Structure formats: C-alpha cells, structure tokens
PQR file with spaces between the fields and no chain letter, atoms N, CA, C, O and H, PARSE charges and radii, in Angstrom:
ATOM       1  N    MET     1      93.322   45.680   64.760 -0.4000 1.5000
ATOM       2  CA   MET     1      93.015   46.486   63.604 -0.0000 2.0000
ATOM       3  C    MET     1      91.820   47.397   63.897  0.5500 1.7000
ATOM       4  O    MET     1      91.811   48.562   63.499 -0.5500 1.4000
ATOM       5  N    ARG     2      90.845   46.879   64.571 -0.4000 1.5000
ATOM       6  CA   ARG     2      89.646   47.675   64.850 -0.0000 2.0000
ATOM       7  C    ARG     2      89.979   48.899   65.694  0.5500 1.7000
ATOM       8  O    ARG     2      89.434   49.979   65.463 -0.5500 1.4000
ATOM       9  H    ARG     2      90.852   45.933   64.894  0.4000 1.0000
ATOM      10  N    LEU     3      90.864   48.739   66.663 -0.4000 1.5000
ATOM      11  CA   LEU     3      91.218   49.863   67.528 -0.0000 2.0000
ATOM      12  C    LEU     3      91.838   50.998   66.715  0.5500 1.7000
ATOM      13  O    LEU     3      91.653   52.170   67.044 -0.5500 1.4000
ATOM      14  H    LEU     3      91.306   47.862   66.851  0.4000 1.0000
ATOM      15  N    THR     4      92.564   50.661   65.665 -0.4000 1.5000
ATOM      16  CA   THR     4      93.169   51.675   64.806 -0.0000 2.0000
ATOM      17  C    THR     4      92.171   52.242   63.810  0.5500 1.7000
ATOM      18  O    THR     4      92.055   53.459   63.673 -0.5500 1.4000
ATOM      19  H    THR     4      92.714   49.709   65.398  0.4000 1.0000
ATOM      20  N    ALA     5      91.456   51.379   63.120 -0.4000 1.5000
ATOM      21  CA   ALA     5      90.585   51.809   62.022 -0.0000 2.0000
ATOM      22  C    ALA     5      89.252   52.378   62.502  0.5500 1.7000
ATOM      23  O    ALA     5      88.788   53.395   61.986 -0.5500 1.4000
ATOM      24  H    ALA     5      91.549   50.390   63.231  0.4000 1.0000
ATOM      25  N    THR     6      88.643   51.732   63.478 -0.4000 1.5000
ATOM      26  CA   THR     6      87.316   52.158   63.945 -0.0000 2.0000
ATOM      27  C    THR     6      87.217   52.018   65.465  0.5500 1.7000
ATOM      28  O    THR     6      86.485   51.160   65.958 -0.5500 1.4000
ATOM      29  H    THR     6      89.020   50.906   63.897  0.4000 1.0000
ATOM      30  N    PRO     7      87.944   52.850   66.208 -0.5600 1.5000
ATOM      31  CA   PRO     7      87.961   52.683   67.664  0.2800 2.0000
ATOM      32  C    PRO     7      86.582   52.793   68.309  0.5500 1.7000
ATOM      33  O    PRO     7      86.331   52.169   69.340 -0.5500 1.4000
ATOM      34  N    GLY     8      85.702   53.567   67.725 -0.4000 1.5000
ATOM      35  CA   GLY     8      84.363   53.695   68.273 -0.0000 2.0000
ATOM      36  C    GLY     8      83.533   52.437   68.153  0.5500 1.7000
ATOM      37  O    GLY     8      82.489   52.309   68.792 -0.5500 1.4000
ATOM      38  H    GLY     8      85.905   54.074   66.887  0.4000 1.0000
ATOM      39  N    ALA     9      83.997   51.508   67.332 -0.4000 1.5000
ATOM      40  CA   ALA     9      83.277   50.244   67.145 -0.0000 2.0000
ATOM      41  C    ALA     9      83.700   49.183   68.157  0.5500 1.7000
ATOM      42  O    ALA     9      83.140   48.087   68.177 -0.5500 1.4000
ATOM      43  H    ALA     9      84.845   51.612   66.813  0.4000 1.0000
ATOM      44  N    MET    10      84.685   49.502   68.997 -0.4000 1.5000
ATOM      45  CA   MET    10      85.120   48.542   70.006 -0.0000 2.0000
ATOM      46  C    MET    10      83.987   48.313   71.000  0.5500 1.7000
ATOM      47  O    MET    10      83.272   49.243   71.373 -0.5500 1.4000
ATOM      48  H    MET    10      85.140   50.392   68.981  0.4000 1.0000
ATOM      49  N    THR    11      83.838   47.064   71.420 -0.4000 1.5000
ATOM      50  CA   THR    11      82.784   46.708   72.367 -0.0000 2.0000
ATOM      51  C    THR    11      83.354   45.815   73.463  0.5500 1.7000
ATOM      52  O    THR    11      84.471   45.313   73.331 -0.5500 1.4000
ATOM      53  H    THR    11      84.418   46.308   71.116  0.4000 1.0000
ATOM      54  N    PRO    12      82.609   45.614   74.530 -0.5600 1.5000
ATOM      55  CA   PRO    12      83.064   44.676   75.563  0.2800 2.0000
ATOM      56  C    PRO    12      83.327   43.277   75.001  0.5500 1.7000
ATOM      57  O    PRO    12      84.142   42.533   75.546 -0.5500 1.4000
ATOM      58  N    HIS    13      82.648   42.924   73.925 -0.4000 1.5000
ATOM      59  CA   HIS    13      82.873   41.619   73.301 -0.0000 2.0000
ATOM      60  C    HIS    13      84.317   41.482   72.805  0.5500 1.7000
ATOM      61  O    HIS    13      84.885   40.390   72.850 -0.5500 1.4000
ATOM      62  H    HIS    13      81.986   43.529   73.482  0.4000 1.0000
ATOM      63  N    ASP    14      84.913   42.583   72.333 -0.4000 1.5000
ATOM      64  CA   ASP    14      86.307   42.542   71.886 -0.0000 2.0000
ATOM      65  C    ASP    14      87.234   42.161   73.038  0.5500 1.7000
ATOM      66  O    ASP    14      88.142   41.347   72.870 -0.5500 1.4000
ATOM      67  H    ASP    14      84.452   43.470   72.297  0.4000 1.0000
ATOM      68  N    VAL    15      87.001   42.750   74.200 -0.4000 1.5000
ATOM      69  CA   VAL    15      87.812   42.420   75.374 -0.0000 2.0000
ATOM      70  C    VAL    15      87.556   40.982   75.801  0.5500 1.7000
ATOM      71  O    VAL    15      88.489   40.259   76.149 -0.5500 1.4000
ATOM      72  H    VAL    15      86.263   43.411   74.337  0.4000 1.0000
ATOM      73  N    LYS    16      86.308   40.573   75.777 -0.4000 1.5000
ATOM      74  CA   LYS    16      85.961   39.194   76.141 -0.0000 2.0000
ATOM      75  C    LYS    16      86.682   38.197   75.243  0.5500 1.7000
ATOM      76  O    LYS    16      87.190   37.180   75.714 -0.5500 1.4000
ATOM      77  H    LYS    16      85.550   41.161   75.495  0.4000 1.0000
ATOM      78  N    THR    17      86.724   38.493   73.954 -0.4000 1.5000
ATOM      79  CA   THR    17      87.401   37.606   73.003 -0.0000 2.0000
ATOM      80  C    THR    17      88.885   37.482   73.346  0.5500 1.7000
ATOM      81  O    THR    17      89.450   36.390   73.285 -0.5500 1.4000
ATOM      82  H    THR    17      86.311   39.320   73.571  0.4000 1.0000
ATOM      83  N    LEU    18      89.514   38.599   73.706 -0.4000 1.5000
ATOM      84  CA   LEU    18      90.924   38.554   74.084 -0.0000 2.0000
ATOM      85  C    LEU    18      91.128   37.765   75.377  0.5500 1.7000
ATOM      86  O    LEU    18      92.081   36.994   75.493 -0.5500 1.4000
ATOM      87  H    LEU    18      89.055   39.486   73.756  0.4000 1.0000
ATOM      88  N    ARG    19      90.244   37.956   76.334 -0.4000 1.5000
ATOM      89  CA   ARG    19      90.344   37.179   77.583 -0.0000 2.0000
ATOM      90  C    ARG    19      90.195   35.687   77.308  0.5500 1.7000
ATOM      91  O    ARG    19      90.907   34.870   77.892 -0.5500 1.4000
ATOM      92  H    ARG    19      89.470   38.582   76.240  0.4000 1.0000
ATOM      93  N    GLU    20      89.273   35.335   76.423 -0.4000 1.5000
ATOM      94  CA   GLU    20      89.074   33.920   76.067 -0.0000 2.0000
ATOM      95  C    GLU    20      90.293   33.342   75.344  0.5500 1.7000
ATOM      96  O    GLU    20      90.503   32.129   75.336 -0.5500 1.4000
ATOM      97  H    GLU    20      88.694   35.999   75.949  0.4000 1.0000
ATOM      98  N    ALA    21      91.089   34.220   74.739 -0.4000 1.5000
ATOM      99  CA   ALA    21      92.326   33.786   74.074 -0.0000 2.0000
ATOM     100  C    ALA    21      93.506   33.817   75.048  0.5500 1.7000
ATOM     101  O    ALA    21      94.662   33.751   74.631 -0.5500 1.4000
ATOM     102  H    ALA    21      90.919   35.205   74.745  0.4000 1.0000
ATOM     103  N    SER    22      93.212   33.918   76.335 -0.4000 1.5000
ATOM     104  CA   SER    22      94.190   33.869   77.427 -0.0000 2.0000
ATOM     105  C    SER    22      95.002   35.140   77.624  0.5500 1.7000
ATOM     106  O    SER    22      96.058   35.105   78.256 -0.5500 1.4000
ATOM     107  H    SER    22      92.272   33.973   76.674  0.4000 1.0000
ATOM     108  N    PHE    23      94.525   36.268   77.091 -0.4000 1.5000
ATOM     109  CA   PHE    23      95.179   37.533   77.380 -0.0000 2.0000
ATOM     110  C    PHE    23      94.716   38.008   78.755  0.5500 1.7000
ATOM     111  O    PHE    23      93.525   37.974   79.063 -0.5500 1.4000
ATOM     112  H    PHE    23      93.667   36.297   76.578  0.4000 1.0000
ATOM     113  N    SER    24      95.659   38.448   79.571 -0.4000 1.5000
ATOM     114  CA   SER    24      95.298   38.994   80.885 -0.0000 2.0000
ATOM     115  C    SER    24      94.778   40.418   80.702  0.5500 1.7000
ATOM     116  O    SER    24      94.980   41.043   79.662 -0.5500 1.4000
ATOM     117  H    SER    24      96.627   38.476   79.321  0.4000 1.0000
ATOM     118  N    ASP    25      94.102   40.913   81.741 -0.4000 1.5000
ATOM     119  CA   ASP    25      93.642   42.298   81.682 -0.0000 2.0000
ATOM     120  C    ASP    25      94.830   43.246   81.533  0.5500 1.7000
ATOM     121  O    ASP    25      94.731   44.257   80.838 -0.5500 1.4000
ATOM     122  H    ASP    25      93.938   40.405   82.587  0.4000 1.0000
ATOM     123  N    ARG    26      95.933   42.931   82.169 -0.4000 1.5000
ATOM     124  CA   ARG    26      97.148   43.763   82.047 -0.0000 2.0000
ATOM     125  C    ARG    26      97.655   43.763   80.612  0.5500 1.7000
ATOM     126  O    ARG    26      98.016   44.817   80.087 -0.5500 1.4000
ATOM     127  H    ARG    26      96.014   42.110   82.733  0.4000 1.0000
ATOM     128  N    ALA    27      97.687   42.595   79.966 -0.4000 1.5000
ATOM     129  CA   ALA    27      98.156   42.506   78.582 -0.0000 2.0000
ATOM     130  C    ALA    27      97.226   43.277   77.640  0.5500 1.7000
ATOM     131  O    ALA    27      97.684   43.940   76.709 -0.5500 1.4000
ATOM     132  H    ALA    27      97.394   41.739   80.392  0.4000 1.0000
ATOM     133  N    ILE    28      95.941   43.184   77.886 -0.4000 1.5000
ATOM     134  CA   ILE    28      94.970   43.908   77.060 -0.0000 2.0000
ATOM     135  C    ILE    28      95.163   45.410   77.242  0.5500 1.7000
ATOM     136  O    ILE    28      95.189   46.156   76.263 -0.5500 1.4000
ATOM     137  H    ILE    28      95.569   42.645   78.642  0.4000 1.0000
ATOM     138  N    SER    29      95.297   45.850   78.470 -0.4000 1.5000
ATOM     139  CA   SER    29      95.521   47.263   78.750 -0.0000 2.0000
ATOM     140  C    SER    29      96.816   47.749   78.106  0.5500 1.7000
ATOM     141  O    SER    29      96.842   48.818   77.496 -0.5500 1.4000
ATOM     142  H    SER    29      95.276   45.244   79.265  0.4000 1.0000
ATOM     143  N    ASP    30      97.882   46.977   78.238 -0.4000 1.5000
ATOM     144  CA   ASP    30      99.166   47.353   77.633 -0.0000 2.0000
ATOM     145  C    ASP    30      99.033   47.496   76.125  0.5500 1.7000
ATOM     146  O    ASP    30      99.531   48.461   75.544 -0.5500 1.4000
ATOM     147  H    ASP    30      97.861   46.109   78.734  0.4000 1.0000
ATOM     148  N    ALA    31      98.367   46.546   75.491 -0.4000 1.5000
ATOM     149  CA   ALA    31      98.197   46.587   74.035 -0.0000 2.0000
ATOM     150  C    ALA    31      97.393   47.812   73.616  0.5500 1.7000
ATOM     151  O    ALA    31      97.750   48.494   72.655 -0.5500 1.4000
ATOM     152  H    ALA    31      97.962   45.762   75.962  0.4000 1.0000
ATOM     153  N    VAL    32      96.312   48.091   74.335 -0.4000 1.5000
ATOM     154  CA   VAL    32      95.488   49.256   74.009 -0.0000 2.0000
ATOM     155  C    VAL    32      96.301   50.540   74.168  0.5500 1.7000
ATOM     156  O    VAL    32      96.207   51.439   73.332 -0.5500 1.4000
ATOM     157  H    VAL    32      96.023   47.537   75.116  0.4000 1.0000
ATOM     158  N    GLN    33      97.087   50.630   75.218 -0.4000 1.5000
ATOM     159  CA   GLN    33      97.904   51.821   75.446 -0.0000 2.0000
ATOM     160  C    GLN    33      98.921   52.029   74.327  0.5500 1.7000
ATOM     161  O    GLN    33      99.079   53.145   73.831 -0.5500 1.4000
ATOM     162  H    GLN    33      97.163   49.899   75.897  0.4000 1.0000
ATOM     163  N    VAL    34      99.606   50.966   73.931 -0.4000 1.5000
ATOM     164  CA   VAL    34     100.633   51.077   72.891 -0.0000 2.0000
ATOM     165  C    VAL    34     100.013   51.413   71.537  0.5500 1.7000
ATOM     166  O    VAL    34     100.484   52.311   70.840 -0.5500 1.4000
ATOM     167  H    VAL    34      99.477   50.060   74.334  0.4000 1.0000
ATOM     168  N    VAL    35      98.965   50.693   71.172 -0.4000 1.5000
ATOM     169  CA   VAL    35      98.301   50.947   69.884 -0.0000 2.0000
ATOM     170  C    VAL    35      97.756   52.372   69.849  0.5500 1.7000
ATOM     171  O    VAL    35      97.915   53.072   68.849 -0.5500 1.4000
ATOM     172  H    VAL    35      98.583   49.963   71.739  0.4000 1.0000
ATOM     173  N    SER    36      97.127   52.797   70.916 -0.4000 1.5000
ATOM     174  CA   SER    36      96.554   54.141   70.958 -0.0000 2.0000
ATOM     175  C    SER    36      97.625   55.211   70.873  0.5500 1.7000
ATOM     176  O    SER    36      97.444   56.216   70.186 -0.5500 1.4000
ATOM     177  H    SER    36      96.998   52.229   71.728  0.4000 1.0000
ATOM     178  N    TYR    37      98.739   55.006   71.563 -0.4000 1.5000
ATOM     179  CA   TYR    37      99.829   55.977   71.509 -0.0000 2.0000
ATOM     180  C    TYR    37     100.372   56.107   70.087  0.5500 1.7000
ATOM     181  O    TYR    37     100.558   57.221   69.597 -0.5500 1.4000
ATOM     182  H    TYR    37      98.886   54.190   72.121  0.4000 1.0000
ATOM     183  N    PHE    38     100.627   54.983   69.423 -0.4000 1.5000
ATOM     184  CA   PHE    38     101.148   55.043   68.062 -0.0000 2.0000
ATOM     185  C    PHE    38     100.152   55.700   67.117  0.5500 1.7000
ATOM     186  O    PHE    38     100.551   56.467   66.241 -0.5500 1.4000
ATOM     187  H    PHE    38     100.477   54.079   69.821  0.4000 1.0000
ATOM     188  N    ASN    39      98.871   55.416   67.276 -0.4000 1.5000
ATOM     189  CA   ASN    39      97.859   56.081   66.451 -0.0000 2.0000
ATOM     190  C    ASN    39      97.893   57.587   66.685  0.5500 1.7000
ATOM     191  O    ASN    39      97.848   58.371   65.737 -0.5500 1.4000
ATOM     192  H    ASN    39      98.546   54.793   67.988  0.4000 1.0000
ATOM     193  N    TYR    40      97.971   57.981   67.936 -0.4000 1.5000
ATOM     194  CA   TYR    40      98.007   59.399   68.282 -0.0000 2.0000
ATOM     195  C    TYR    40      99.229   60.086   67.685  0.5500 1.7000
ATOM     196  O    TYR    40      99.103   61.109   67.013 -0.5500 1.4000
ATOM     197  H    TYR    40      98.007   57.345   68.706  0.4000 1.0000
ATOM     198  N    ILE    41     100.405   59.528   67.929 -0.4000 1.5000
ATOM     199  CA   ILE    41     101.630   60.196   67.504 -0.0000 2.0000
ATOM     200  C    ILE    41     101.729   60.242   65.978  0.5500 1.7000
ATOM     201  O    ILE    41     102.254   61.209   65.426 -0.5500 1.4000
ATOM     202  H    ILE    41     100.507   58.697   68.476  0.4000 1.0000
ATOM     203  N    ASN    42     101.239   59.223   65.300 -0.4000 1.5000
ATOM     204  CA   ASN    42     101.234   59.255   63.837 -0.0000 2.0000
ATOM     205  C    ASN    42     100.301   60.333   63.311  0.5500 1.7000
ATOM     206  O    ASN    42     100.621   60.996   62.324 -0.5500 1.4000
ATOM     207  H    ASN    42     100.812   58.438   65.749  0.4000 1.0000
ATOM     208  N    ARG    43      99.166   60.518   63.945 -0.4000 1.5000
ATOM     209  CA   ARG    43      98.239   61.572   63.512 -0.0000 2.0000
ATOM     210  C    ARG    43      98.834   62.956   63.744  0.5500 1.7000
ATOM     211  O    ARG    43      98.677   63.849   62.911 -0.5500 1.4000
ATOM     212  H    ARG    43      98.906   59.980   64.746  0.4000 1.0000
ATOM     213  N    VAL    44      99.514   63.136   64.868 -0.4000 1.5000
ATOM     214  CA   VAL    44     100.173   64.417   65.142 -0.0000 2.0000
ATOM     215  C    VAL    44     101.255   64.675   64.097  0.5500 1.7000
ATOM     216  O    VAL    44     101.340   65.774   63.548 -0.5500 1.4000
ATOM     217  H    VAL    44      99.642   62.411   65.545  0.4000 1.0000
ATOM     218  N    ALA    45     102.078   63.672   63.823 -0.4000 1.5000
ATOM     219  CA   ALA    45     103.152   63.833   62.834 -0.0000 2.0000
ATOM     220  C    ALA    45     102.586   64.131   61.451  0.5500 1.7000
ATOM     221  O    ALA    45     103.102   64.997   60.745 -0.5500 1.4000
ATOM     222  H    ALA    45     102.009   62.779   64.269  0.4000 1.0000
ATOM     223  N    ASP    46     101.541   63.430   61.062 -0.4000 1.5000
ATOM     224  CA   ASP    46     100.915   63.686   59.761 -0.0000 2.0000
ATOM     225  C    ASP    46     100.327   65.093   59.704  0.5500 1.7000
ATOM     226  O    ASP    46     100.478   65.790   58.701 -0.5500 1.4000
ATOM     227  H    ASP    46     101.121   62.727   61.636  0.4000 1.0000
ATOM     228  N    ALA    47      99.667   65.506   60.763 -0.4000 1.5000
ATOM     229  CA   ALA    47      99.025   66.824   60.783 -0.0000 2.0000
ATOM     230  C    ALA    47     100.046   67.947   60.692  0.5500 1.7000
ATOM     231  O    ALA    47      99.780   68.989   60.092 -0.5500 1.4000
ATOM     232  H    ALA    47      99.545   64.940   61.578  0.4000 1.0000
ATOM     233  N    LEU    48     101.212   67.735   61.286 -0.4000 1.5000
ATOM     234  CA   LEU    48     102.241   68.764   61.275 -0.0000 2.0000
ATOM     235  C    LEU    48     103.205   68.637   60.112  0.5500 1.7000
ATOM     236  O    LEU    48     104.097   69.470   59.949 -0.5500 1.4000
ATOM     237  H    LEU    48     101.428   66.889   61.773  0.4000 1.0000
ATOM     238  N    GLY    49     103.033   67.597   59.297 -0.4000 1.5000
ATOM     239  CA   GLY    49     103.907   67.409   58.136 -0.0000 2.0000
ATOM     240  C    GLY    49     105.315   67.004   58.499  0.5500 1.7000
ATOM     241  O    GLY    49     106.262   67.358   57.797 -0.5500 1.4000
ATOM     242  H    GLY    49     102.308   66.921   59.429  0.4000 1.0000
ATOM     243  N    VAL    50     105.470   66.272   59.579 -0.4000 1.5000
ATOM     244  CA   VAL    50     106.796   65.829   60.003 -0.0000 2.0000
ATOM     245  C    VAL    50     107.383   64.909   58.943  0.5500 1.7000
ATOM     246  O    VAL    50     106.742   63.951   58.512 -0.5500 1.4000
ATOM     247  H    VAL    50     104.701   65.984   60.150  0.4000 1.0000
ATOM     248  N    ASP    51     108.606   65.213   58.530 -0.4000 1.5000
ATOM     249  CA   ASP    51     109.271   64.384   57.529 -0.0000 2.0000
ATOM     250  C    ASP    51     109.704   63.053   58.134  0.5500 1.7000
ATOM     251  O    ASP    51     110.046   62.971   59.313 -0.5500 1.4000
ATOM     252  H    ASP    51     109.127   65.992   58.881  0.4000 1.0000
ATOM     253  N    LEU    52     109.681   62.022   57.308 -0.4000 1.5000
ATOM     254  CA   LEU    52     110.135   60.707   57.732 -0.0000 2.0000
ATOM     255  C    LEU    52     111.653   60.690   57.806  0.5500 1.7000
ATOM     256  O    LEU    52     112.324   61.510   57.180 -0.5500 1.4000
ATOM     257  H    LEU    52     109.403   62.089   56.350  0.4000 1.0000
ATOM     258  N    GLU    53     112.180   59.766   58.562 -0.4000 1.5000
ATOM     259  CA   GLU    53     113.628   59.564   58.599 -0.0000 2.0000
ATOM     260  C    GLU    53     114.088   59.087   57.226  0.5500 1.7000
ATOM     261  O    GLU    53     113.315   58.460   56.502 -0.5500 1.4000
ATOM     262  H    GLU    53     111.635   59.099   59.070  0.4000 1.0000
ATOM     263  N    GLU    54     115.325   59.371   56.861 -0.4000 1.5000
ATOM     264  CA   GLU    54     115.836   59.006   55.541 -0.0000 2.0000
ATOM     265  C    GLU    54     115.752   57.515   55.258  0.5500 1.7000
ATOM     266  O    GLU    54     115.570   57.115   54.108 -0.5500 1.4000
ATOM     267  H    GLU    54     115.953   59.880   57.450  0.4000 1.0000
ATOM     268  N    TRP    55     115.881   56.684   56.291 -0.4000 1.5000
ATOM     269  CA   TRP    55     115.899   55.234   56.106 -0.0000 2.0000
ATOM     270  C    TRP    55     114.498   54.646   55.948  0.5500 1.7000
ATOM     271  O    TRP    55     114.358   53.462   55.640 -0.5500 1.4000
ATOM     272  H    TRP    55     116.029   57.008   57.225  0.4000 1.0000
ATOM     273  N    MET    56     113.467   55.451   56.155 -0.4000 1.5000
ATOM     274  CA   MET    56     112.095   54.950   56.085 -0.0000 2.0000
ATOM     275  C    MET    56     111.573   54.995   54.654  0.5500 1.7000
ATOM     276  O    MET    56     112.031   55.810   53.854 -0.5500 1.4000
ATOM     277  H    MET    56     113.581   56.413   56.406  0.4000 1.0000
ATOM     278  N    PRO    57     110.610   54.119   54.322 -0.5600 1.5000
ATOM     279  CA   PRO    57     110.025   54.160   52.977  0.2800 2.0000
ATOM     280  C    PRO    57     109.284   55.480   52.767  0.5500 1.7000
ATOM     281  O    PRO    57     108.871   56.122   53.734 -0.5500 1.4000
ATOM     282  N    PRO    58     109.115   55.886   51.508 -0.5600 1.5000
ATOM     283  CA   PRO    58     108.455   57.167   51.229  0.2800 2.0000
ATOM     284  C    PRO    58     107.034   57.224   51.785  0.5500 1.7000
ATOM     285  O    PRO    58     106.343   56.212   51.902 -0.5500 1.4000
ATOM     286  N    HIS    59     106.635   58.426   52.116 -0.4000 1.5000
ATOM     287  CA   HIS    59     105.267   58.677   52.590 -0.0000 2.0000
ATOM     288  C    HIS    59     104.306   58.381   51.439  0.5500 1.7000
ATOM     289  O    HIS    59     104.637   58.661   50.286 -0.5500 1.4000
ATOM     290  H    HIS    59     107.197   59.248   52.021  0.4000 1.0000
ATOM     291  N    PRO    60     103.135   57.827   51.716 -0.5600 1.5000
ATOM     292  CA   PRO    60     102.200   57.489   50.638  0.2800 2.0000
ATOM     293  C    PRO    60     101.790   58.684   49.777  0.5500 1.7000
ATOM     294  O    PRO    60     101.350   58.504   48.642 -0.5500 1.4000
ATOM     295  N    HIS    61     101.932   59.904   50.309 -0.4000 1.5000
ATOM     296  CA   HIS    61     101.573   61.098   49.544 -0.0000 2.0000
ATOM     297  C    HIS    61     102.812   61.769   48.952  0.5500 1.7000
ATOM     298  O    HIS    61     102.795   62.962   48.649 -0.5500 1.4000
ATOM     299  H    HIS    61     102.290   60.050   51.232  0.4000 1.0000
ATOM     300  N    GLY    62     103.873   61.004   48.793 -0.4000 1.5000
ATOM     301  CA   GLY    62     105.082   61.546   48.166 -0.0000 2.0000
ATOM     302  C    GLY    62     105.717   62.643   49.002  0.5500 1.7000
ATOM     303  O    GLY    62     106.015   62.453   50.181 -0.5500 1.4000
ATOM     304  H    GLY    62     103.887   60.035   49.039  0.4000 1.0000
ATOM     305  N    ASP    63     105.915   63.773   48.386 -0.4000 1.5000
ATOM     306  CA   ASP    63     106.589   64.891   49.067 -0.0000 2.0000
ATOM     307  C    ASP    63     105.622   65.753   49.875  0.5500 1.7000
ATOM     308  O    ASP    63     105.976   66.852   50.300 -0.5500 1.4000
ATOM     309  H    ASP    63     105.673   63.928   47.428  0.4000 1.0000
ATOM     310  N    ARG    64     104.431   65.267   50.083 -0.4000 1.5000
ATOM     311  CA   ARG    64     103.393   65.962   50.851 -0.0000 2.0000
ATOM     312  C    ARG    64     102.929   67.234   50.154  0.5500 1.7000
ATOM     313  O    ARG    64     102.441   68.164   50.797 -0.5500 1.4000
ATOM     314  H    ARG    64     104.143   64.374   49.738  0.4000 1.0000
ATOM     315  N    ALA    65     103.086   67.266   48.827 -0.4000 1.5000
ATOM     316  CA   ALA    65     102.671   68.437   48.064 -0.0000 2.0000
ATOM     317  C    ALA    65     101.158   68.622   48.125  0.5500 1.7000
ATOM     318  O    ALA    65     100.645   69.674   47.744 -0.5500 1.4000
ATOM     319  H    ALA    65     103.482   66.511   48.305  0.4000 1.0000
ATOM     320  N    HIS    66     100.449   67.614   48.599 -0.4000 1.5000
ATOM     321  CA   HIS    66      98.995   67.708   48.696 -0.0000 2.0000
ATOM     322  C    HIS    66      98.558   68.647   49.815  0.5500 1.7000
ATOM     323  O    HIS    66      97.383   69.004   49.907 -0.5500 1.4000
ATOM     324  H    HIS    66     100.866   66.760   48.909  0.4000 1.0000
ATOM     325  N    ARG    67      99.498   69.045   50.662 -0.4000 1.5000
ATOM     326  CA   ARG    67      99.162   69.891   51.816 -0.0000 2.0000
ATOM     327  C    ARG    67      99.272   71.370   51.431  0.5500 1.7000
ATOM     328  O    ARG    67     100.124   71.762   50.633 -0.5500 1.4000
ATOM     329  H    ARG    67     100.452   68.755   50.587  0.4000 1.0000
ATOM     330  N    ASP    68      98.407   72.157   52.006 -0.4000 1.5000
ATOM     331  CA   ASP    68      98.510   73.609   51.866 -0.0000 2.0000
ATOM     332  C    ASP    68      99.398   74.119   52.974  0.5500 1.7000
ATOM     333  O    ASP    68      99.156   73.827   54.145 -0.5500 1.4000
ATOM     334  H    ASP    68      97.715   71.839   52.654  0.4000 1.0000
ATOM     335  N    ASP    69     100.402   74.858   52.636 -0.4000 1.5000
ATOM     336  CA   ASP    69     101.313   75.394   53.675 -0.0000 2.0000
ATOM     337  C    ASP    69     100.828   76.709   54.218  0.5500 1.7000
ATOM     338  O    ASP    69     101.471   77.292   55.091 -0.5500 1.4000
ATOM     339  H    ASP    69     100.599   75.095   51.685  0.4000 1.0000
C-alpha cells in the first residue's frame, strides 16, 4: 500500500521487513516492478481520460464530467 500511496516514504526498513518475511530479493523486485507499472499505467489512463471497459465498474468520477476538455 505504501508504494502506491506514498512511494517517497519507502525506506530500507520496508525491504528488510519483506526479507524477514522470507521474500527473496527477486520477489521483492518483481512486486515493486508490477505495482509501479500498474500505478503508472493507471495514472496515464486517468490523465488521458481513457474510458473503462464495459464490464468494469463505473469510474469513481462518473462520466468524467469533472474534466475540462
């Protein structure tokens, strides 16, 4: 959650905690890469006003009328 909400607050202690929970460095790296990619692509989609797929739940801002075109 921290990597998504407050990435600048990540510290070496976060990695240490994961290692102590038996995560390998490879697993930690993989998780960081995947989480970061999804955060990035979601921000790009939101910034460009990309519509959701029909099967997905509605966007929290409805029809995105809050955006200036």
